[in-house]
Each structure stands twice: as C-alpha cells, then as structure tokens.
ZALUM-102714 format. One record per atom (N, C-alpha, C, O, CB): z, x, y. Coordinates in pm, whole numbers, plus 50000, padded with zeros to 5 digits. Glycine has a CB too. Layout:
N
ZXY/...
//
This chain:
120
907089195576488/908109198376588/907449203276717/906569211776715/909119208876536/907879197776826/907389202176957/907979215776992/909149218476963/907739191777067/907189224177053/907639237477095/908029236877241/907249240677329/906539248177071/909239232077268/909709230577406/910269243477463/910299245277585/910749219877412/910719252377376/911289264977422/911199275277311/910779272277199/912759262977466/911589287477343/911499298577248/912329295877122/911949300277013/911969311477314/913429288877137/914279286077022/913609276576923/913799277876802/915609280177067/912829267076972/912059258376883/911059266576802/910889264376682/911329247376964/910399275976869/909439284476800/910129292776692/909649293476579/908729293576900/911249298976727/911969307476632/912499299176515/912449303676401/913119314776702/912999287276542/913469278676434/912319275076340/912499274876218/914099265876492/911169272276395/909999269076312/909619281076225/909359279476106/908809264976401/909589292876283/909269304976208/910279307276097/909919311775988/909219317276301/911549304176123/912599306976025/912449298975896/912949303175792/913949304076086/911779287575903/911669279175783/910719284975679/910949283575559/911209265375822/909659291575725/908679297575634/908099309975702/906939310275743/907529287275597/908939319975712/908599331775792/907279338175750/906419340575835/909699341975780/907099340875623/905889347875578/904629339575601/903549345075622/906009351375430/904759326475598/903599317975624/903119319875768/901909320175794/903949303175597/904049321175860/903689322576001/903339336976040/902469339276124/904819317676088/904009346575978/903889360376024/903229369775924/902929381275958/905229365676058/902999365275803/902359373575702/903329380875611/903049382675493/901499383475767/904479384975663/905479392175585/906869389475643/907009384675755/905179407375584/907879392575563/909259391675611/909629404775680/910389412875627/910259388575493/909069406775798/909349418875876/909539414876021/908829406376075/908209429475861/910519421376085/910779418376225/909609422276314/909349415576415/912029425576271/908909432776279/907749436576361/906699425476360/906039423176462/907139449776310/906529418676248/905589407576241/906079395676322/905299389076391/905369403376094/907379392976315/907959381976393/907799384776541/907409375976618/909459379876357/908099397076582/907959400876723/906519399076768/906269393776877/908409415676744/905559403476687/904149401976722/903749387276733/902989383576823/903259408976619/904249379076643/903949364776646/904489358376773/903779350876841/904529357776522/905749361376805/906369355876926/905619360777051/905339352877142/907859359876934/905299373677055/904569379077170/903199372377184/902779369077295/904399394277157/902499370577073/901199363977076/901289349677123/900469344977203/900549364476941/902299342577074/902479328677113/902779327677263/902189319377333/903619322177033/903679336077310/904039335477452/902869340077539/902699335077650/905289343977480/902079349677491/900899353877567/899909342277580/899279340577684/900219365877498/899789334377474/898819323477477/899189312577578/898309305177623/898709317377339/900459311577613/900869301377711/901159307477848/901569300277940/902099293977661/900959320377862/901329327277985/900699321378111/901339321078216/900949341677974/899499316778103/898829311478221/899119296778244/898579290678337/897359313478210/899939291178162/900279277078179/901609275978252/902439285078244/900349269778040/901809265378322/903019263478403/904289263478319/905339267678366/902939250578481/904199258778196/905409257578114/905899270778058/906969271177997/905159247978002/905159281678075/905559294378013/906899299378065/907699304577986/904499304778038/907179298078193/908459302678247/909619294778190/910659300378158/908469301778399/909449281878179/910489273578120/910659276777972/911789277077922/910169258678139/909579279077902/909599282077760/910459294277731/911209294477633/908179284177708/910349304477814/911049317077793/912329318577873/912979328977863/910149328377826/912719308777950/913769310278049/915099315377996/915809322478068/913989297478116/915469312077874/916779316177823/916739328977740/917799333577696/917349305077739/915579334877718/915479345577618/915359359777671/915589369077593/914319342877535/915029362377796/914819376177840/915999385577818/915789397577799/914469376177984/917199380677819/918369389277800/918679392577656/919659399577629/919539382877861/917879387777563/918179389777421/918179404577382/919039408877305/917159382277335/917239412577434/917199426977403/918529433577437/919119440377354/916039433877479/918989431477561/920239437777605/921429432477527/922339440077494/920449435377755/921439419677497/922529413677421/922599419777282/923689422977234/922349398477412/921449421477215/921409427677082/921929441977089/922719446177005/919969427377023/921469449477189/921919463277204/923439464077216/924079471977147/921269469877326/923989455977302/925449455877321/926159451477193/927149457677152/925839446677437/925669441177132/926289435477012/926289445376895/927229445676816/925569422676970/925229453476884/925099462776772/925549476976805/925529485676718/923669463076725/925959479376930/926499492376967/925489502577017/925789514477020/927189497976852/924299498277056/923309507377113/923589508877263/924039499477328/921859502177089/923319520777318/923599523077460/922509517677551/922729516377671/923789537777485/921329514477495/920259508277573/919399499877480/919499500677358/919409519077645/918539491777540/917759482277460/916269485577456/915469477277412/917939468477514/915889497477501/914459500477512/913729500677379/912509499077376/914279513677580/914419502477269/913769502277137/913329488277099/912449486577014/914719507877030/913929478177160/913589464277129/914479458677019/914949465976931/912139463177088/914699445777025/915589439276928/915129441376785/915959443076696/915699424476957/913819441176761/913319442276625/913669455776563/913989456576445/911819440076622/913599466476642/913919479776592/915429481776576/915879487676478/913359490376684/916199476876672/917649478676663/918219471376542/919069476876471/918319473576791/917769459176518/918299451376405/917909457976273/918759459276184/917779436876410/916659462076259/916239468776134/917009481776114/917419484776002/914729471476136/917199489476221/917929502176209/919339499876157/919829507676075/917979509276345/920009489476203/921349486476155/921309482676007/922179486875930/921989475076238/920319474875966/920189471175825/919889483375738/920209483475619/919089460775807/919289493575797/919009505975724/920189515675732/920119526875682/917749512675780/921269511275796/922529518675809/922409531175895/923119540975874/923019522475673/921509530675993/921459541276093/922579539076194/922969527776221/920069541776164/923079550076249/924079549176355/923379546876488/922409553776520/924949562076360/923859537276567/923259534876699/923389546876792/922659547976891/923889522776763/924309555876762/924599566976852/923629578676838/923459586376933/925999571876828/922979580176722/922129592076707/920839589376630/920379597976555/922909602876636/920259577876649/919019574576579/917819581176646/917729581676769/918829559376573/916919585976566/915629591276612/914589580676578/914339578176460/915279605376546/913999574276678/913159562576657/911809565476592/911269556976521/912929555776786/911259577176615/909939580176560/910009580276407/910709588376348/909409593876613/909279571176346/909209570376200/910449565176131/910529565676008/908909583676147/911419560176206/912679555976146/912489545276038/913229545175940/913609550676252/911509536476053/911349525075961/910479528175840/910299519575754/910759513376035/909949540175833/909039543575723/909669541575586/908969537975491/908569557875737/910949543975575/911619542775446/912299529375422/913049527975325/912609553475433/912069519675507/912729506675492/912249499675365/911049499175336/912469497675615/913189494375290/912859487075168/912559472475200/912859467775310/914009488175066/911969465575106/911709451275124/913019443775145/913079434475226/910949445575002/914049447775073/915369441375087/915919443375228/916489434075286/916349446974983/915769455175283/916249457975419/915449449875522/916019444875619/916139472975450/914169448675501/913359440475591/913819425875587/913979419475691/911859441475555/914019420675468/914449406675455/915829404675517/916079394575582/914469402375307/916739414275495/918079413375553/918009413875706/918769406875774/918979424675500/917109421975760/916979422675906/916439409675963/916819405676073/916069434375946/915549403075890/915019390175934/916139379775936/916269372176032/913869385575842/916939379575831/918069370375826/919039372975941/919499363676006/918809371575691/919329385775965/920239389376075/919649384976209/920389380076295/920499404576076/918359386576228/917709382276352/917919367376376/918349363476484/916209385476347/917639359176276/917799344676295/919259341176322/919539332276403/917289337176171/920189347976255/921609345676281/921969349776425/922709342676493/922479353576180/921449361076469/921759365876604/921149356876711/921749354676815/921259380276621/919959351776685/919349342476781/920229330076797/920459325476908/917929338376736/920719324776685/921609313076692/922889316276768/923359308176848/921949308076552/923449327976743/924659332076814/924379333576964/925169328977047/925209345276756/923279339976999/922899341977139/922669328577208/923119326377321/921639350677148/921979319877141/921669306577197/922939298677227/923009291477326/920789298677099/923939300177142/925169292377155/926249299577234/927349294177253/925699288877019/925949311677282/926959319377356/927099314177499/927899319377576/926599334377359/
//
C-alpha cells in the first residue's frame, strides 16, 4: 500500500499493530507515527502527508471531555480506557497501572476515533 497520507499509515499499522510498533500500546503507535513523519520531514510531500491530521489532538480532547489537549491523544485515550475522569486526572505516572486489556482497548478506540475524525 502506498503511504499517500497519515490515514494510509494508520490503516497499515492497524492491520498488524504489534508487528509495526512492538506492542499494542498507544505510546508505541505515537512513537512510530512520529518517527515516520520525522523521516519525511525534509521532503516536499511531508506537508501534504500530514495536512488533515494536526487537529486530531484537540478533536480527541473535545470528544472525550478534556479541557485541553496538551497531554496528547495517546494519553487522553488511554486515560479514558483506565476510567479516569477528564476533569481531575494527574498525568504523572497515570499509566503505570494500565493493564494489557486497557492498552489493547485504547488502541482499538484510537483506530475507531481516527476513522471518525477522518470522516467528520
């Protein structure tokens, strides 16, 4: 599959997440996406590749009830899967107790949210 945009990359990752990222964790997916986009940053196509995705952090925050997006989509989605309240979460060490099931559920939610965002 050609990687014409960020959604192509995310769709590819979704088929075999652990193969691409090492584990079913949003932090790994975020690192993979950041690494991929960094590798094309000096190429002309990088702006087009990312053109539809910069608002995803803010969209996730609004969708999940967070007042700001500075924690990043990967942290907000995992926090919701861990049943933290968006109103009073303490981010330092919040994910230390996340179970494998919660990580997998957050990955599934991420792919669902990307599809929803893409089609909005």
